[in-house]
C-alpha positions as CSV (number, residue, x, y, z in Angstrom):
1,M,0.0,0.0,0.0
2,N,2.4,2.6,-1.1
3,D,-0.1,5.2,-2.2
4,R,-2.2,5.3,1.0
5,E,-3.3,8.6,2.4
6,I,-4.0,9.5,6.0
7,I,-7.8,10.0,6.3
8,L,-7.9,10.4,10.1
9,L,-5.2,10.5,12.7
10,V,-6.2,10.6,16.4
11,G,-3.8,10.5,19.3
12,A,-3.8,9.7,23.0
13,E,-1.1,9.3,25.6
14,G,1.0,6.4,24.6
15,G,-0.5,5.8,21.1
16,G,-3.1,6.5,18.6
17,V,-5.2,5.3,15.7
18,T,-4.7,6.1,12.0
19,L,-7.3,5.5,9.3
20,Y,-5.7,5.1,5.9
21,A,-7.2,5.0,2.4
22,V,-6.1,4.2,-1.1
23,R,-7.9,5.4,-4.2
24,D,-8.5,3.0,-7.0
25,G,-10.7,3.0,-10.1
26,E,-13.7,2.1,-7.9
27,G,-13.3,4.7,-5.2
28,W,-11.7,4.5,-1.7
29,R,-10.6,1.5,0.2
30,F,-9.7,1.8,3.9
31,S,-7.4,0.3,6.5
32,F,-6.4,1.3,10.0
33,K,-3.4,1.0,12.3
34,M,-3.6,1.2,16.1
35,V,-0.4,1.7,18.2
36,D,-0.3,1.5,22.0
37,Q,3.0,2.2,23.5
38,T,1.8,2.0,27.1
39,P,3.2,-1.5,27.7
40,I,6.7,-0.1,27.0
41,M,6.4,1.8,30.3
42,L,6.0,-1.6,32.0
43,D,9.0,-3.2,30.2
44,G,6.7,-4.7,27.6
45,K,6.4,-4.4,23.9
46,E,4.4,-1.9,22.0
47,I,1.1,-3.2,20.7
48,V,0.4,-2.6,17.0
49,R,-2.7,-3.8,15.2
50,E,-3.4,-3.3,11.5
51,S,-6.4,-4.2,9.5
52,P,-6.9,-5.4,5.9
53,L,-8.5,-3.1,3.4
54,V,-12.3,-2.7,3.5
55,E,-14.4,-1.4,0.7
56,S,-16.7,1.2,2.3
57,W,-16.8,4.1,4.8
58,D,-19.3,2.2,7.0
59,E,-16.9,-0.7,7.2
60,A,-14.0,1.7,8.1
61,L,-16.1,3.2,10.9
62,K,-16.9,-0.3,12.2
63,M,-13.1,-1.0,12.4
64,L,-12.5,2.3,14.2
65,D,-15.4,1.8,16.6
66,R,-13.4,-1.0,18.2
67,Y,-11.5,1.8,19.9
68,P,-12.8,5.1,21.5
69,W,-11.5,7.1,18.6
70,A,-14.1,9.9,18.8
71,R,-13.0,10.6,22.4
72,L,-9.3,10.8,21.4
73,S,-7.5,14.0,20.3
74,P,-7.9,14.7,16.6
75,I,-4.6,15.5,14.9
76,R,-5.3,15.3,11.2
77,V,-8.5,14.9,9.1
78,H,-8.2,14.5,5.3
79,P,-10.0,17.5,3.6
80,A,-12.2,15.1,1.5
81,F,-13.5,13.4,4.6
82,R,-14.0,16.3,7.0
83,K,-17.8,16.3,6.6
84,A,-18.0,12.5,7.0
85,V,-15.7,12.5,10.1
86,W,-17.6,15.4,11.7
87,S,-20.9,13.5,11.2
88,A,-19.4,10.3,12.7
89,V,-18.0,12.2,15.7
90,Q,-21.3,13.9,16.4
91,Q,-23.1,10.5,16.2
92,R,-20.7,9.1,18.8
93,Y,-20.7,12.1,21.2
94,T,-22.0,11.3,24.7
95,G,-20.8,14.3,26.7
96,T,-22.8,17.1,28.1
97,D,-21.2,20.2,26.6
98,P,-20.7,19.7,22.8
99,H,-19.5,23.2,22.2
100,R,-16.5,22.8,24.5
101,D,-16.0,19.0,24.1
102,L,-16.1,19.0,20.3
103,A,-14.0,22.1,19.8
104,R,-10.9,20.3,18.6
105,W,-12.9,18.1,16.3
106,R,-14.7,21.2,14.9
107,D,-11.3,22.8,14.3
108,R,-9.8,19.8,12.5
109,C,-12.9,19.2,10.4
110,D,-13.1,22.9,9.6
111,V,-16.6,23.3,10.9
112,E,-18.0,26.6,12.2
113,A,-19.3,26.7,15.7
């Protein structure tokens, strides 16, 4: 997967989740990579999980939903997916103050408050 693009990069202390995509003649195909370096602090090995490619945005979200990605800190959102990511984050939001809690997501997705 040499031509993969970062669609979404979210971070947390000790790791993060990256959603990648490749474009082909039929559209986008997605995969993700999760890195957890927390075990290193306990003399363990870093945990890395990668997925195979999936064919749709819905399948990509199902992969991501194995982790609390929407509660992590957004670092990068691909411009072509800002609207879709913003919608997905809003659907997963469970807090009490969306204006404050979603400010970083709003910024990365280039959404006005």
